[in-house]
C-alpha atoms as one frame of an Amber mdcrd trajectory, in Angstrom:
protein
  77.600  95.754 102.464  80.330  94.863 105.084  82.068  97.769 104.891  79.240
  99.624 105.739  79.676  98.553 109.387  82.955 100.393 109.771  83.130 104.291
 110.343  86.290 106.358 109.833  87.493 107.781 113.091  90.430 108.626 115.062
  91.706 106.461 117.700  91.745 107.253 121.339  93.262 105.505 124.631  89.759
 104.546 125.848  88.614 103.141 122.617  91.785 101.234 122.301  91.696  99.736
 125.759  87.973  98.585 125.469  88.606  97.054 122.277  91.603  95.419 123.200
  89.697  93.893 125.992  86.756  92.767 123.734  89.605  91.168 121.327  91.255
  89.204 124.017  87.986  87.703 124.959  87.513  86.903 121.417  90.863  85.366
 120.965  90.640  82.480 123.373  88.137  80.223 121.875  89.812  80.487 118.300
  93.321  80.148 119.505  92.387  76.907 121.101  90.581  75.762 118.126  93.572
  76.403 115.986  95.860  74.402 118.594  93.813  71.286 117.807  93.927  71.592
 114.289  97.840  71.804 114.488  97.688  68.835 117.035  99.496  70.644 120.119
  97.944  71.645 123.376  95.793  74.639 123.816  98.543  76.726 125.929 100.677
  76.647 122.749  98.062  78.336 120.675  97.313  80.731 123.381 100.503  81.792
 124.236 101.469  82.016 120.414  98.516  84.757 120.230 100.103  86.515 123.185
 103.514  86.853 121.638 102.276  87.760 117.949  99.677  90.043 119.380 102.203
  92.120 121.369 105.056  92.354 119.274 103.216  93.038 116.142 100.911  95.499
 117.535 103.944  97.326 119.356 106.651  97.235 116.331 104.284  96.372 113.371
 103.411  98.568 110.393  99.776  98.637 110.776  98.160 100.051 114.140  94.964
  98.388 114.869  95.577  95.047 113.092  95.646  91.822 115.569  97.871  89.051
 114.868  97.711  85.740 116.641  97.526  81.725 115.881  95.700  81.154 112.768
  94.020  78.525 110.932  96.521  79.275 108.109  99.612  78.605 109.812  97.877
  75.841 112.118  97.208  73.868 108.958 100.903  74.079 107.930 102.540  73.672
 111.105 100.646  70.467 111.606 102.809  68.860 109.074 105.963  69.883 111.303
 104.505  68.196 114.290 103.666  65.317 112.474 107.212  64.908 110.677 108.995
  65.549 114.255 106.386  62.711 115.802 107.557  60.046 113.174 111.037  60.925
 113.456 110.673  60.774 117.420 109.490  57.569 117.581 112.249  56.248 115.558
 114.642  57.974 117.736 112.851  57.160 121.066 112.559  60.934 121.906 108.738
  61.740 122.962 108.785  65.550 122.111 110.399  65.803 118.816 107.395  66.604
 117.047 107.135  69.714 119.286 110.733  70.610 118.767 110.131  70.227 115.038
 107.474  72.739 115.297 109.522  75.201 117.289 112.374  75.056 114.859 110.024
  75.605 111.767 108.367  78.746 113.658 111.681  80.355 114.513 113.055  79.581
 110.863 109.962  80.866 109.293 110.164  83.959 111.495 113.890  84.555 110.253
 112.825  84.481 106.681 109.867  86.696 107.263 112.414  89.058 108.870 114.438
  89.008 105.830 111.666  89.745 103.742 111.196  92.810 105.613 114.671  93.714
 105.884 115.149  93.546 101.989 111.757  95.401 101.639 110.011  92.626  99.508
 106.741  92.986 101.085 105.360  94.956  98.019 105.608  91.871  96.101 102.476
  91.150  97.500 100.761  93.342  94.870 102.042  90.895  92.185  99.349  88.184
  93.490  96.207  88.625  91.562  92.700  88.530  92.958  91.806  85.033  91.626
  94.897  83.697  93.206  93.797  85.348  96.559  90.173  83.909  96.224  91.714
  80.257  95.507  93.781  80.666  98.563  91.193  81.436 100.819  89.011  79.068
  99.340  91.535  76.100  99.988  92.426  77.348 103.252  88.526  77.394 104.419
  88.160  73.864 102.938  91.338  72.661 104.952  89.934  73.904 108.047  86.416
  72.198 107.523  88.104  68.842 106.838  90.129  69.252 109.868  87.019  69.533
 112.077  85.669  66.197 111.520  88.615  64.408 113.521  86.510  66.053 116.795
  83.525  63.799 115.425  85.596  60.645 115.915  87.111  58.513 118.464  91.013
  58.297 119.330  90.872  55.052 117.054  89.563  56.819 114.286  85.889  55.491
 114.243  83.113  57.871 114.286  81.673  58.626 117.721  78.701  56.257 118.913
  75.166  57.341 117.948  73.933  59.705 120.966  77.505  61.208 121.261  77.773
  62.171 117.613  74.239  63.646 117.688  75.144  65.705 120.869  78.507  67.041
 119.189  76.500  67.947 115.929  73.795  69.611 117.798  76.006  71.444 120.149
  78.133  72.768 117.201  75.198  73.923 115.227  73.847  75.655 118.614  77.114
  77.395 118.943  76.791  78.509 115.179  73.348  79.858 115.833  74.499  81.820
 118.769  77.083  83.367 116.777  75.028  84.329 113.845  72.292  85.737 115.548
  73.429  87.256 118.909  74.722  90.293 117.307  71.035  91.204 116.743  70.383
  91.661 120.298  73.813  93.590 120.979  77.110  94.061 119.581  78.585  94.907
 122.873  79.804  91.529 123.704  81.399  89.260 121.034  79.019  86.483 119.968
  81.693  83.901 120.119  82.157  84.300 123.571  78.520  84.276 124.304  78.363
  81.076 122.501  81.403  79.375 124.182  80.033  80.238 127.580  76.544  79.324
 126.772  77.398  75.850 125.590  79.990  75.608 128.346  77.547  76.154 130.962
  75.390  73.725 129.499  78.174  71.262 129.880  79.240  72.339 133.224  75.743
  71.745 135.030  75.325  68.363 133.433  72.295  69.657 131.040  74.085  67.645
 128.530  77.188  65.195 128.653  79.828  66.261 125.896  83.678  66.013 125.406
  85.617  68.796 127.060  89.047  70.267 126.312  89.792  68.805 129.742  88.781
  65.421 128.749  90.797  65.729 125.541  94.037  66.902 127.659  93.867  64.402
 130.561  92.962  61.135 128.672  91.755  59.773 132.127  95.375  60.630 133.808
  93.740  63.580 135.830  97.216  65.515 135.340  96.461  69.135 134.568  98.425
  70.658 131.718  96.605  74.087 131.411  98.869  75.369 134.372  98.927  78.879
 133.159 102.820  79.501 133.971 104.659  81.803 131.683 106.538  79.626 129.039
 110.169  78.685 129.286 112.510  78.725 126.326 112.046  75.504 124.310 115.213
  75.412 122.299 114.938  72.467 120.052 118.412  70.913 121.242 117.176  66.991
 120.268 117.160  67.902 116.639 119.754  66.094 114.605 120.466  68.661 111.625
 120.964  66.342 108.782 120.417  67.568 105.230 117.145  65.697 105.041 116.255
  67.142 108.333 116.854  70.455 107.111 115.099  69.967 103.771 111.902  68.959
 105.692 112.021  71.700 108.451 113.031  74.563 105.799 110.386  73.423 103.509
 107.854  73.696 105.894 109.260  76.855 107.408 109.126  78.664 104.075 105.670
  77.698 103.492 104.722  79.073 106.859 106.709  82.363 106.106 104.981  82.925
 102.820 101.550  81.917 103.916 101.916  84.128 107.024 103.128  87.063 105.127
 100.352  86.624 102.277  97.407  86.672 105.138  99.073  89.316 107.158  99.683
  91.798 103.990  96.183  91.021 102.788  94.681  91.878 106.322  96.736  95.003
 105.977  95.549  96.144 102.681  91.970  95.403 104.140  92.693  97.894 107.267
  94.048 100.481 105.116  90.782 100.753 103.194  88.495 100.494 105.938  90.318
 103.215 108.061  91.564 105.231 104.953  95.122 105.415 106.251  98.298 103.647
 104.706 100.133 100.987 106.712 103.963  99.728 106.220 104.166  96.515 104.718
 107.934  95.835 104.938 107.834  97.110 108.811 104.833  94.641 109.253 106.998
  91.746 107.613 109.567  92.556 109.866 107.609  92.465 112.845 105.821  89.380
 112.064 109.458  87.658 111.823 110.395  88.813 115.244 107.057  87.621 116.630
 107.274  84.206 115.175 110.883  83.747 116.023 110.095  84.575 119.554 106.766
  82.546 119.709 108.774  79.493 118.238 111.642  80.054 120.994 108.932  80.216
 123.779 107.293  76.913 122.594 104.431  78.832 120.427 103.101  77.452 117.270
 103.557  80.960 115.479 100.880  82.895 113.612  99.773  85.906 111.440  97.447
  88.681 111.102  93.638  87.633 111.893  91.175  89.145 109.395  88.271  88.349
 111.673  89.722  89.564 115.071  91.327  92.801 113.225  87.772  93.479 112.084
  86.507  93.081 115.544  89.160  95.394 116.579  88.317  98.124 114.084  84.512
  97.541 114.386  85.032  98.246 118.243  86.956 101.456 117.914  90.438 100.171
 118.002  92.744 102.147 115.725  95.941 102.377 117.647  98.685 100.173 118.953
  97.358 100.351 122.606  94.411  97.988 121.437  96.539  95.138 120.261  98.867
  95.742 123.241  96.105  95.587 125.823  94.487  92.371 124.059  97.702  90.523
 124.254  98.274  91.524 127.851  94.883  90.694 128.726  95.048  87.418 127.293
  98.163  86.819 129.203  96.385  87.194 132.474  93.388  85.114 131.439  95.704
  82.048 130.642  97.478  82.309 133.914  94.756  82.580 136.289  91.870  80.829
 134.008  93.252  77.679 133.068  90.599  75.686 135.110  87.926  77.529 133.256
  89.409  77.149 129.797  89.513  73.227 130.204  85.586  73.024 130.711  85.099
  74.300 127.165  83.344  71.770 125.216  85.054  70.358 121.882  81.737  70.937
 120.134  81.740  74.719 120.929  85.058  75.238 119.273  84.128  72.952 116.428
  81.107  75.608 115.960  83.312  78.372 116.140  85.685  76.797 113.306  82.666
  76.183 111.058  81.688  79.760 111.332  85.371  80.598 110.543  85.005  78.249
 107.640  81.845  80.189 106.320  83.412  83.657 106.825  86.685  82.692 105.120
  85.283  80.975 102.046  84.854  83.384  98.924  81.218  82.740  98.268  81.610
  85.172  95.511  83.441  82.609  93.493  80.340  80.908  92.430  78.927  84.294
  90.932  82.248  84.512  88.878  81.191  81.494  86.888  79.896  82.626  83.283
  80.959  86.292  84.282  84.407  86.546  83.897  87.026  85.186  81.668  87.290
  81.340  81.785  91.122  81.412  82.514  90.274  83.328  85.726  87.981  80.457
  86.754  90.703  78.130  85.966  93.269  79.984  88.125  90.910  79.886  91.275
  90.006  76.431  91.035  93.924  75.634  90.356  94.938  77.323  93.529  91.899
  75.627  95.290  92.766  72.222  94.493  96.616  72.631  95.117  95.908  73.968
  98.466  93.438  71.145  99.268  95.108  68.142  97.617  98.784  68.939  98.676
  98.148  70.804 101.776 100.748  73.330 100.468  99.558  76.912 100.502 102.846
  78.556  99.418 102.783  76.197  96.260  99.157  76.834  95.482  99.951  80.635
  95.377 103.267  80.313  93.464 101.131  78.188  90.877  98.216  80.552  90.497
 100.733  83.600  90.150 102.350  81.498  87.566  99.148  80.440  85.852  98.116
  84.018  85.715 101.241  85.290  84.278 101.099  82.836  81.516  97.297  83.768
  80.756  98.266  87.289  80.604 101.205  86.741  78.258  99.038  84.645  75.994
  96.344  87.337  75.913  98.674  90.134  75.411 100.302  88.678  72.583  97.046
  88.513  70.774  96.804  92.265  71.089  99.661  93.261  69.027  98.811  94.675
  65.705 100.463  95.699  62.860  98.718  98.036  60.549 100.610  99.035  57.217
 100.214 102.256  55.405 101.925 103.613  52.366 103.315 106.922  51.621 103.410
 108.804  48.252 107.427 108.534  48.522 106.960 104.775  48.316 107.785 104.253
  52.120 105.650 101.668  53.762 104.975 102.533  57.705 103.969  99.779  59.830
 101.973 101.225  62.872 102.623  99.179  65.659 100.117  98.903  68.520 100.594
  96.922  71.831 103.359  95.634  73.839 106.339  94.144  72.087 107.720  91.322
  74.778 108.637  87.764  74.730 105.203  86.730  74.345 104.251  88.575  71.272
 107.522  88.804  69.260 106.881  85.473  67.360 103.752  87.039  65.916 105.262
  90.339  65.433 108.242  88.855  63.447 105.803  86.600  61.421 103.973  89.740
  60.110 107.082  91.556  58.855 107.317  90.714  54.970 111.089  91.760  53.503
 110.664  90.234  50.367 107.412  91.943  49.543 107.991  95.366  51.192 109.329
  98.324  49.193 112.915  99.437  49.924 112.150 101.856  52.678 110.018 100.583
  55.691 109.507 102.227  59.049 107.918 100.853  62.151 106.033 103.417  64.252
 106.145 102.822  67.988 103.785 105.765  68.813 101.296 103.491  70.423 103.681
 100.672  70.991 106.651  99.882  73.396 109.633  97.677  73.770 109.265  95.648
  77.105 112.398  93.280  77.114 115.373  91.773  75.699 113.189  89.375  73.718
 111.877  92.112  71.995 115.109  93.719  71.038 116.390  90.376  69.817 113.458
  90.568  67.420 113.804  93.866  66.196 117.561  93.133  65.652 116.783  89.948
  63.948 113.849  91.649  61.658 116.445  94.596  60.588 119.067  91.780  59.403
 116.379  90.255  57.483 115.562  93.422  55.560 119.395  94.382  55.276 120.124
  91.087  53.799 117.020  91.699  51.440 118.840  95.134  50.060 116.233  97.178
  52.189 116.112  99.662  54.983 114.233  99.043  58.106 113.928 102.068  61.044
 112.346 102.691  64.056 110.733 105.699  65.027 108.462 107.417  67.826 110.508
 105.308  70.583 109.502 106.235  74.040 112.242 107.171  76.776 111.979 103.752
  78.132 112.479 101.964  74.680 115.439 104.271  74.072 117.296 103.185  77.288
 116.580  99.827  76.444 118.236  99.921  73.203 121.063 101.916  74.355 121.788
  99.624  77.489 121.785  96.674  75.112 124.826  98.160  73.277 126.538  96.075
  70.519 124.127  93.338  71.192 121.495  94.793  68.811 121.973  96.705  65.454
 118.680  99.021  64.827 118.375 102.350  63.295 116.168 105.080  64.540 114.533
 107.314  61.746 115.812 110.829  61.016 112.313 112.481  61.439 111.769 110.948
  64.820 110.951 114.152  66.570 112.476 112.939  69.681 115.602 111.432  68.666
 118.299 111.962  66.167 119.879 109.511  63.852 121.686 106.661  65.868 123.279
 103.486  64.773 123.726 100.974  67.618
């Protein structure tokens, strides 16, 4: 099992530092690959990883967790870049797509900061596991589909025969190295080994293939990976109309929610691995600050990275030092290693992303067929399809939660039982079992029979409880039906929570508690 690879241990400066170096090397190819998914220069993704990694490691709620540019965020912000480019073409502004991106990321950071400030991070617990599965499956499919653009020319046609076969072959070679190199040693990240191996083949002309430099230069010869520290990138050319705010705001909300969901999911995973407890709300606040700074300095934003966090934990990183070292090391690599980064073949990045897809997809989904309730499978498929078709991960999660809630309400309503029992004194006692709430009150009311029941009726709540105002109104309506029939209905064995609900409702409901209730005296409200 995966978790057997991890051992509970305390962190120290040496392990954190060495682990930070390892993570920094592994961050480079993924940050570049995610940049291409978002439709931005590699430096945008690389500097995003620096800002996200440094801020969240320093101020976040989960020591040992690594944040950076991710596929989940890249897929979403690509829409902001596309919208900005379209608006820029109409307004004659070349870089409006990037300004839309920066504004989106900064606004998403503010939203995340507010979530942390108001301590809303705990609501991640309301996301059912089938929704999580559908979320990661849809994300994996989107990342997979985004890779096929690398196999096409600038005009959108497939690469000619030999070039296509070379691209595919190098991608498969990259995948094979990532998969099998750890059997030799785990001291060096297999992703880094794969990138170097394929890069050397290209550098020494063993095989001719497209590189990052080829994509960036487009024949102009002007280098873009200068490595200089990014300047402030305030989106000053955006004209803030209502339509613009809706477009950018909607995308920013999606970025914020997707980032928080993935970050808090990763936080829970690291908690389980290290047998410690992180602070979700603090992490939300740190993620928000990191994304705001990332957008302010021309980054694409990001969130916690499950893969890199696992590498860090597996390498011995437990404290904040590991993430800080990784971010600072990556900054040094960017500032002095631009010419080297330009030599990385695109095929190697595609291979890395294919492995990310394989690692992200929940293959256990196929084993659930026939083994879990059909409704749970429907939730998984619903979230996956909405993610893939609409490219909206936040909407997919919301839809999944709503469907799960409706399924739960439907199933719970079927488990409310009324078992009548007549006493020697002629009183009928209905032993209620289950939860009385909006989903079950209709069936409950239908089973009560004021016309045929005796004059004295008691509903026993020993094995049941009142959950909401709908149930109070149902009890009030049933009591009124018995009163009109000239009969008396009383409640007994109410829990303290039920009693509190009835008391709070005041004159809105009029029910009677049985005199022989051992917990409460007679009360008429």
